PABA-94956 format. One record per residue: residue in three letters; x, y, z negated of N, C-alpha, C in turn. Coordinates in steps of 0.02 Angstrom, whole numbers, padded with zeros to 5 digits, always signed. Layout:
ALAXYZXYZXYZ;...
END
This chain:
MET-01212+00859+03157-01211+00841+03075-01167+00861+03080;LYS-01125+00883+03036-01047+00887+02999-01065+00881+02915;GLY-01136+00876+02898-01156+00879+02812-01145+00802+02805;ARG-01168+00748+02818-01140+00678+02824-01115+00647+02796;VAL-01123+00597+02761-01056+00575+02718-01041+00500+02793;ARG-00998+00474+02801-00984+00405+02835-00962+00382+02767;ALA-00999+00310+02771-00946+00256+02707-00905+00206+02779;GLY-00846+00235+02736-00792+00164+02775-00719+00154+02755;LYS-00687+00144+02793-00622+00147+02752-00607+00195+02707;ASN-00628+00241+02740-00615+00331+02691-00638+00342+02639;SER-00697+00285+02615-00716+00348+02549-00699+00312+02503;SER-00669+00354+02453-00636+00317+02376-00704+00282+02319;GLY-00642+00270+02301-00679+00203+02252-00604+00162+02221;PHE-00643+00105+02203-00593+00005+02206-00626-00015+02207;THR-00616-00073+02241-00596-00108+02249-00610-00180+02193;LEU-00656-00239+02236-00686-00311+02174-00611-00323+02162;MET-00524-00317+02177-00509-00350+02174-00456-00305+02125;GLU-00457-00227+02150-00383-00199+02087-00440-00177+02015;ILE-00533-00224+02030-00537-00210+01964-00509-00301+01908;ILE-00534-00333+01971-00513-00376+01941-00397-00397+01914;VAL-00358-00346+01963-00333-00357+01936-00312-00333+01876;THR-00347-00282+01843-00315-00217+01766-00358-00248+01732;CYS-00426-00321+01759-00442-00323+01704-00395-00385+01668;ALA-00374-00423+01732-00322-00487+01703-00252-00443+01659;ILE-00223-00403+01693-00169-00348+01672-00218-00354+01555;LEU-00280-00320+01570-00264-00268+01511-00304-00351+01472;ALA-00340-00406+01468-00303-00458+01434-00230-00487+01432;ILE-00194-00485+01473-00147-00522+01456-00115-00477+01397;LEU-00118-00406+01372-00089-00381+01329-00120-00366+01281;ALA-00214-00397+01303-00223-00411+01220-00209-00484+01198;ALA-00205-00525+01217-00171-00561+01200-00082-00559+01163;VAL-00064-00529+01183+00008-00490+01137+00010-00469+01110;ALA-00071-00429+01104-00056-00367+01040-00101-00381+00967;ILE-00146-00448+00987-00168-00445+00924-00130-00506+00873;PRO-00122-00509+00909-00031-00584+00863-00002-00533+00812;ALA+00037-00500+00862+00080-00421+00845+00025-00400+00795;PHE-00011-00356+00795-00060-00347+00760-00071-00396+00684;SER-00097-00441+00687-00107-00472+00654-00088-00480+00566;SER+00004-00476+00623+00069-00471+00552+00094-00434+00561;TRP+00062-00354+00580+00082-00304+00560+00029-00289+00491;LEU-00022-00283+00511-00086-00286+00455-00079-00283+00377;PRO-00065-00349+00360-00058-00337+00270+00020-00343+00257;GLU+00086-00291+00280+00125-00245+00254+00092-00163+00278;TYR+00032-00147+00337+00026-00098+00327-00046-00082+00277;ARG-00060-00134+00252-00114-00136+00192-00076-00115+00116;LEU-00030-00136+00116+00009-00173+00073+00048-00096+00027;LYS+00065-00059+00084+00093+00003+00118+00044+00044+00065;SER+00010+00031+00088-00043+00095+00126-00093+00102+00023;ALA-00063+00049-00034-00091+00034-00100-00033+00065-00133;VAL+00026+00058-00092+00108+00034-00145+00087+00138-00166;ARG+00121+00181-00099+00087+00232-00088+00010+00289-00128;ASP-00010+00267-00115-00071+00272-00158-00044+00280-00237;LEU-00011+00241-00296-00013+00206-00329+00062+00256-00351;TYR+00126+00258-00293+00149+00291-00313+00091+00374-00321;SER+00074+00364-00300+00033+00480-00300+00010+00496-00343;ASN-00037+00423-00353-00085+00391-00433-00033+00436-00483;THR+00021+00386-00466+00061+00389-00547+00083+00440-00556;GLN+00086+00508-00488+00110+00584-00477+00051+00613-00531;LEU+00013+00589-00519-00058+00643-00519-00050+00634-00609;ALA-00046+00578-00612-00098+00573-00705-00016+00622-00727;ARG+00047+00599-00714+00102+00664-00739+00080+00734-00735;VAL+00098+00766-00705+00036+00815-00658+00022+00872-00711;MET-00050+00806-00721-00125+00825-00743-00121+00814-00803;ALA-00073+00798-00841-00034+00787-00938+00000+00829-00920;ILE+00058+00866-00884+00073+00904-00897+00031+00986-00882;LYS-00022+00984-00836-00063+01076-00825-00121+01056-00869;ASN-00171+00994-00888-00170+01009-00943-00157+01003-01003;ASN-00059+00999-01013-00061+01014-01088-00086+00955-01140;GLU-00099+00888-01095-00127+00814-01133-00111+00759-01134;SER-00096+00735-01151-00096+00632-01153-00151+00604-01083;TYR-00100+00607-01023-00167+00538-00990-00125+00482-00985;ARG-00150+00433-00992-00128+00364-00999-00180+00337-00921;MET-00117+00271-00867-00121+00236-00847-00133+00166-00857;ILE-00197+00134-00861-00219+00054-00870-00232+00003-00813;PHE-00157-00040-00824-00148-00083-00736-00200-00156-00785;ILE-00245-00137-00738-00277-00198-00731-00248-00272-00708;THR-00232-00322-00711-00209-00351-00695-00238-00422-00702;THR-00311-00426-00720-00343-00505-00736-00375-00486-00646;GLU-00399-00549-00629-00438-00557-00559-00401-00541-00494;ASP-00444-00478-00489-00403-00462-00418-00373-00398-00396;GLY-00358-00363-00476-00329-00317-00491-00333-00243-00471;ALA-00336-00201-00545-00355-00126-00541-00338-00106-00535;TYR-00306+00003-00556-00285+00034-00605-00331+00080-00630;ILE-00320+00112-00704-00373+00173-00704-00339+00243-00752;ILE-00363+00320-00715-00282+00348-00718-00373+00359-00784;GLN-00330+00369-00847-00384+00404-00890-00367+00466-00952;LYS-00417+00529-00945-00404+00564-00969-00400+00568-01070;PRO-00386+00618-01102-00335+00615-01146-00431+00582-01190;ASP-00475+00610-01182-00544+00569-01201-00590+00513-01192;GLY-00519+00469-01170-00546+00440-01156-00598+00401-01080;THR-00626+00476-01057-00671+00447-00976-00583+00452-00939;THR-00612+00392-00859-00602+00393-00806-00595+00433-00754;GLU-00516+00451-00726-00523+00522-00703-00547+00481-00644;ARG-00510+00422-00608-00512+00413-00568-00452+00305-00574;THR-00533+00277-00535-00523+00193-00534-00505+00177-00474;ILE-00433+00158-00463-00421+00115-00392-00420+00036-00391;ASN-00445+00016-00329-00449-00089-00349-00436-00115-00279;PHE-00350-00162-00313-00371-00174-00247-00382-00203-00176;LEU-00448-00246-00199-00478-00209-00143-00488-00192-00089;ASP-00518-00142-00107-00524-00056-00072-00474-00100-00012;TYR-00403-00104-00011-00361-00103+00037-00343-00157+00070;ASP-00358-00219+00021-00381-00304+00070-00422-00332+00058;SER-00478-00339+00053-00539-00361+00056-00516-00437+00035;ASN-00487-00452+00055-00471-00521+00069-00463-00563-00013;GLY-00427-00519-00040-00364-00491-00093-00298-00530-00094;ASN-00291-00491-00030-00233-00511-00047-00166-00474-00054;ILE-00153-00416-00096-00134-00365-00122-00174-00374-00201;GLY-00101-00412-00239-00092-00393-00300-00052-00393-00361;TYR-00022-00372-00403+00010-00362-00462+00049-00422-00454;GLY+00148-00401-00447+00189-00478-00461+00239-00450-00412;GLY+00313-00503-00400+00345-00508-00380+00347-00530-00313;GLY+00313-00538-00280+00328-00572-00225+00390-00614-00194;ASN+00408-00625-00140+00498-00649-00136+00559-00637-00187;ALA+00540-00539-00214+00572-00543-00264+00597-00598-00301;THR+00673-00595-00337+00689-00616-00360+00724-00603-00429;LYS+00713-00533-00437+00738-00532-00518+00732-00440-00539;SER+00705-00414-00573+00666-00348-00577+00723-00304-00574;ALA+00664-00253-00565+00713-00167-00523+00722-00121-00557;THR+00736-00162-00636+00793-00096-00703+00850-00121-00679;LYS+00886-00091-00694+00965-00108-00709+00990-00173-00722;SER+00968-00182-00778+00997-00232-00814+00955-00292-00758;GLY+00927-00298-00704+00913-00361-00662+00873-00412-00682;GLY+00821-00406-00761+00802-00479-00801+00716-00484-00745;SER+00717-00533-00751+00654-00550-00738+00607-00483-00724;ILE+00558-00546-00682+00501-00478-00679+00412-00517-00699;PRO+00409-00479-00726+00349-00495-00807+00278-00534-00785;THR+00270-00578-00762+00240-00641-00733+00148-00621-00713;ASP+00145-00559-00755+00069-00504-00740+00091-00446-00695;GLY+00157-00443-00687+00174-00400-00608+00175-00314-00649;VAL+00172-00304-00731+00180-00248-00748+00213-00247-00803;SER+00273-00209-00802+00332-00196-00884+00317-00147-00951;TYR+00264-00114-00917+00218-00046-00988+00199-00093-01034;GLY+00240-00076-01079+00192-00090-01159+00112-00144-01167;SER+00083-00184-01154+00016-00149-01149-00004-00159-01094;ASN+00007-00139-01024+00011-00151-00990-00033-00055-00989;VAL+00008-00027-01001-00038+00057-00998+00049+00094-01012;ALA+00046+00155-00933+00098+00219-00926+00084+00268-00975;THR+00091+00278-01043+00066+00318-01054+00100+00424-01024;PHE+00076+00457-01000+00117+00542-00995+00101+00576-01066;ASN+00151+00586-01074+00123+00667-01137+00080+00729-01116;PRO+00106+00784-01160+00111+00827-01090+00170+00858-01075;ARG+00219+00840-01074+00276+00843-01063+00318+00830-00978;GLY+00260+00792-00986+00266+00735-00920+00315+00649-00923;LEU+00321+00647-01011+00358+00592-00987+00336+00526-01045;GLY+00358+00477-01056+00358+00426-01077+00379+00378-01063;SER+00375+00315-01111+00414+00256-01110+00468+00249-01032;SER+00506+00232-01018+00492+00166-00932+00473+00112-00920;GLY+00453+00113-00871+00451+00061-00873+00430+00016-00766;TYR+00400-00055-00735+00380-00041-00668+00305-00084-00671;VAL+00282-00039-00598+00242-00108-00632+00260-00128-00557;TYR+00217-00192-00530+00239-00231-00444+00174-00270-00415;LEU+00218-00241-00368+00146-00213-00289+00181-00293-00242;ALA+00108-00353-00219+00151-00383-00167+00114-00404-00137;ASN+00116-00422-00073+00047-00467-00048+00064-00536-00014;SER+00037-00569+00046+00026-00640+00026+00103-00650+00087;THR+00112-00626+00096+00165-00628+00153+00236-00618+00108;GLY+00239-00596+00044+00276-00614-00006+00352-00547+00004;THR+00322-00486+00027+00361-00432+00046+00332-00393-00048;ALA+00392-00349-00070+00351-00347-00146+00358-00271-00155;TYR+00333-00217-00170+00382-00160-00205+00335-00159-00287;ALA+00409-00092-00301+00426-00082-00351+00422-00017-00366;ILE+00345+00008-00417+00341+00075-00459+00330+00098-00497;GLY+00407+00135-00520+00429+00136-00600+00441+00203-00601;ARG+00433+00208-00711+00417+00279-00716+00496+00281-00790;TRP+00550+00308-00734+00614+00313-00824+00564+00360-00871;SER+00616+00377-00946+00589+00396-00992+00592+00463-00971;SER+00643+00476-00938+00644+00543-00918+00578+00576-00892;GLY+00541+00536-00864+00492+00557-00829+00495+00553-00740;ILE+00545+00531-00713+00562+00538-00659+00515+00471-00633;ILE+00480+00461-00552+00454+00438-00572+00494+00385-00471;VAL+00505+00340-00460+00528+00309-00428+00503+00236-00363;LEU+00502+00261-00317+00482+00167-00286+00528+00131-00249;LYS+00518+00088-00272+00588+00018-00245+00536+00002-00157;LYS+00573-00057-00134+00557-00103-00088+00625-00152-00095;TRP+00583-00236-00103+00621-00261-00128+00637-00280-00044;ASN+00746-00312-00052+00758-00355+00041+00768-00420+00009;ASN+00756-00453+00059+00745-00508+00034+00835-00529+00082;SER+00863-00484+00132+00938-00508+00187+00981-00488+00133;THR+00964-00419+00069+01035-00411+00037+00993-00429-00028;ASN+00951-00466-00071+00918-00488-00141+00932-00422-00154;SER+00913-00351-00167+00931-00309-00204+00849-00265-00212;TRP+00851-00228-00226+00800-00164-00248+00829-00112-00191;GLU+00792-00072-00145+00825-00010-00138+00760+00025-00122;
END
């Protein structure tokens, strides 16, 4: 009877006690991780919106240069907040809504905890969070245009400023609460 398998102390598998201990450890780890994840999530969503705004600003500039035409970014500061990249003929290249990043509406235009603007003069942040005239940034065929900043913040007060200098350079800054400055 060499081919028979005997059940006994040498059989492999998990005991009930091992399974219970493993489940208890997983429950403790989940209890610790969920609050940390909840505090991390608003920052992650804001960073995602900021990176996309920065990238789309670069895209509008590149398209203006490539197509040798003026492109516009229109910032919609009412309600939930959005922005549009508009082609020279007035058609929309793309529309980005902040609700796509946070369906609860915790991301929008504004300075959050920032106490001054991101400009060198450090004036005040516009109440609607956009310093471009008429909330429109235009890129001419050389990629240049008037300077200005767009401020984005979340419900925790974290703030970023995405700006364009008149030379065409696009900058990204984050408000540092401990130094009271843009970095």
